[in-house]
Structure formats: structure tokens, C-alpha cells
N, C-alpha and C positions, 0 to 999 in steps of 0.2 A: 163653771163654772161653764184651761181650760173655754145653730144657728146655719145650719147647712153647713158650711168646710167652717162654725166659728175658730176665732185661734183666741184662746184665752193665755194659753203659754208655748211653752215648750218648742222644738224643731221645726223649723217652715221654709216658707220659702224666702228665696235673697232678700235683702234689707233692702234701703231706700238706695235706689241709681245714684251715681255722682257720674257726671263728665271726669273723664281721664284726660290726662296732657297727654296721650296721645290721640282722642277723639279731637280735641283743638287741632297739634298740629292737621290733621286731616281735614280738616275746617276748606275751604276753598279761600283764598288771598283773596282781598277787598282793596278800595282803598280807603282811609278816614270817612271819607265823606258818605260813600254806598256800603258801609259796615253796617248802618242804622237802616231800615224798613222806613217809611210814611209813618208809620204808627209807633214808633223810636222804640223797638226793642233790638236789641241788640242780637247777631246771630250766635252771639253763647249761649242769650236769654230764649232764643227760639231753640237752641238745643237743647237746653236743662229741659222745658216747656216739654218737644218731642220726648225725650227719657223719661219726664215726668209723665206721660199719658199708656208710656211703654207698660209703665212698669204699674200705673192703675190696671191695666191688661189684664197683664201675665196676674197678677194676686187675683182678680175678679176672677177668671178660669179658672186659677186653684181652686179658690173657693168653692166655684160652682161647679167643679169636678167632684172633689168632698159632699157638697150637699147633697150630689144625685142618687152618692149610697145610704145617706139617709131619709132620700123619696122630699127632698126639700129644694124649692126656689129660688136661685139666689139671683135678686132680680136686678138689672144694670147702676139704680142709684145706689148698690153697696157699695159701689166701685170707691168713692171716695171714702166718707169712712173706713170701710179695710185697709188703705191705706195709712190712712190716718192711725189708725188703732196697731198696725203692722210697724211704724217709721216711730211709735210711742212706746212699745211694747217693750221697753229694755226691765228686767228682771228687778237690778239695782232701787228703780221707780215704781213698780208697785206698795200700792198699801194694803198691811199684812190690817185685817180687821184686829180693832185690841181685845182683848178676854183678860182672866183673872184665871189664871191655873189654880183651881182647887186639888184633885186627888193626880194619881198614876196609878192606874193598875196595871201590873204586871204577873207575870209568871213563870216563872224558869228564866228570866231576863230576858223576857216578849211582850210589847207593851197591849194588855188586850185593850184597855180602853183609860181617856180622859175625860175626869169633869172638871167644868167650864164654864162659866158663869161671861155671858157677854151685857153689858152695860144696853142703856136704852139708847134709843140711835134711831136716824132718819133711812127709809130703804126707797128706792125708787122699785116700785113692783109694776110686774105686768101677767095678767090671766092668761092660761092658754090654755085648749080641749081639743087638740089632737088626737088622729088615731092611735100613733106609737108618743111613747116617752121623749124619745130622740126627737120626732120632729116638731115638741111643744118644747123642746128648751131649745134647739137650733133657735127656728120663728120667733119664739119669745126671747133669743140674746138676740137677733139680728137688730129684733127694736132697741134695745137696750144700746146697743152701742150705735146707733142717731143720735139719741139722745148723750150717750159719753163724749160721743164727735159734735161736735159746733150743733148741733138742731135740738138746744135749748136758749132759755132766754135771754141768760149771759149769752152768748154766742162763742162759749169759747172750749175748748179741751178738757174736758173733765179730769181724769187721769180714770187709772183701772187701779182697783183696790180686787183682792182677794182673800176667801175663796167668793165666786158667786154663787148663791147657792138657790135651790129651787123646794120648794113645800110642795109632800107630796104625799097623800089619804090614803089608808089601807078602811078594809074592815076590821074589827074585834080582834077575830082568828086570822092576822096577819097572813089571808092565802089569796085577798087580790087588793090591785090597786086602782081607783078612782082614776078617771079618764084626765079628768081635771089636773093643773098644774098651775104652782104660780113660781114663776123666777124672778131672784130678787138681787140687784145690784147695793151695795152699804157705801151712803155717800162719802165722801173723805172726808174728814176731820174740819178739814178749814170750811166747809160748805155746808154744817150740822147744822149751823143755826139756822141760814136764809138759803135751803136749795132749790137750787134752778130750773125754772119750769120746765115741763116738758110738750114740745111743739106736739105732740103723740096722744089724743086723750085718754087712749089705752093706760099709757103708764101715767101710774099714782103714786105719789110720795107719800111713803105711811111710816106712823113713826111707831117703831114694837120697843115691848117694854123691856126693862131686863129680866137677861134669862137665865137659867142654869139648865146646860146640857149633856149629857154623855157622848162622845165624842170615839166613835171609832176607825181606823183609816182601811183604806181598799185601793185596790188596784183596779185597771181595765175599764173594759164599756160600761155605759150604766144603762139600763134597759131593764122592761118590766122582772124579770128574771133575778135577772141580778141582785135588784134592790131588793127583792123578796127573799132574796138569800140573805142578805145582811144585813135584813131590819129582824128578821128570824137568831141569824147569828150572836145580834148583839142583844138580844132577847134573853138568851140562854146563857150569855154569859153576865149578865146585872145578878148583883145580891137581891135588888128588888126594885124589880121592872113596872112595878106595880104604882111605883112614886112616880112614873112618864105617862104621858099622855100615850094611847094606845092606841089611836086614829091618825096620827098626823105626825111627819117625820119629815129632816131637813135631807137631802143630800149637796154638800157643800163640793162643790170642783175646784181644783188648781190649778188647772191642764187643758190645753184644746182638747171639747169636746171632739173632736177628727181622731186623735192621738188612741192608737191601740193600749197604750199601758197608763192610761189619767192615773193619777193621782186625788182619789175623790177620799172623801168621809160619808156616814152617815152618823146623823145626830137625833137622840130623840131628846125629847123638850119633858122637863122636867116640871108637874102639874104645879101652878101658879100657888 
């Protein structure tokens, strides 16, 4: 929905740092009186802080390296949100956006698409207009990461929901994609009634109406070419594509945008 090297899921760098028994044993021996400095921090606490800083640097360096591949700069102030998101990136703790399955269309045992209904809900949204689609989703997700990772009026980590979605627009012939996109994060169920206020004024909380979508899964990178290809594939499969909007679509991302074999979906939106 998986901003430079934004990591929405999947395998990645090492998890949270921890002090091993060997490292504790290797610390210099001190008398009880000298085991604490004047600021009251123990040697163990100092070691933990040092390793915490090293973890931040390692993760930031990784994201910056991936970001360069997308022509995106990952600023140093992303170090803490990156670390927090990595530490909380447990697949079992991610909340899936709820929907009602209406229909599954299959052919020879292969799933062609699903027809789903998503309920009315609040989303944190940011509009982006970079030169390339990948730049827009990466930079947009970094802003949403800050909001998720405590830079909000509650001061709390909000939790990851999947998928992260991107609204894209095309011409009616489905031959070209507009530059502007909207990257959006579904607010967890417990925050739907009173979403925390973003500190970033570019992030807007919007309430989206209940919507019926036609969803087709695909894997790999998401760029202008792959998105247009998937739009035309689904348009050819649908029995009544005229029931859907012809110039507005959603890309749903379930895994890390930096991963080569991402899990994505293309959503067609049924007309109201």
C-alpha cells in the first residue's frame, strides 16, 4: 500500500534490537555506586539506548537505499516512524478493511474477480502529484506513516490497516493515467467515530460512502504501465463494465511497495 522504501509488509530488515546475555556479560564491571551516572541511567539502559540508535540508523539507511531506487529522498526525521512501524509490523496485528463478499467470478477454477461491498468509513487521505506514480505513493505513504506513528492529536501509534489504497484517474479510453493521485489509510475500527487529528495539514480525514467494487488481484510492481494494463484486463473480463466509473480506479496494496513481488488489487468502482 506494502514512500521511498516504505515497508507495508513482507520480509525486511532485522526486527527490534535486543541486548543479548553475551553483551551484558561483556560490559565493564562497576561497583554498585558507580553503576549509575549522574543522570541516573544504568549501563544496561545506556547499552539499550545505544542499540536503539543503531537500529534506527540501520533501518533509515535501508529505506534511504530503497528510496533512491524510486528517486525518492527519505529524510532523517523518518527514522523514528520507520523504527516504530517496523517494530509493530506484525502480520497478525494488522487490521483488514472489512467488506461483504457479493460474488466470486471464476473460470476453470481460477478466480477472475470478486464483487465486494465496503461500508461507509473514514480515511486519512493525502493528494500527491509527483512526476512518477511510484514517487507519489512513496512520498504520500511517508506522510501517512508519520500520522500513524504518533504525529497525531492522540499522541498514540494508530496501527496498520490493509490495504493502503491509491485513487488514480485515467482518460475514458484507458490509454493514459493522470499525474495526481490520492493515497489513503483506513482508520482502525476503534478510531472511526473520533479519528485523531493529523499534525500534517496536508492530510485530510474524509468519510467515504458505502461502495461496491470489482476487485482483481495482481502481483509485481505498480507503475503507470502495469496499472493501465490491469485496468484494461479487468475491463475486458467484466460482463457489464459500463456499470462502473470509467475514469476513476483504486490500487490496493497489501505488501511493501519496495518488494518485487507485491500483492496488489485493482478495484473498479460501481456507479452510485
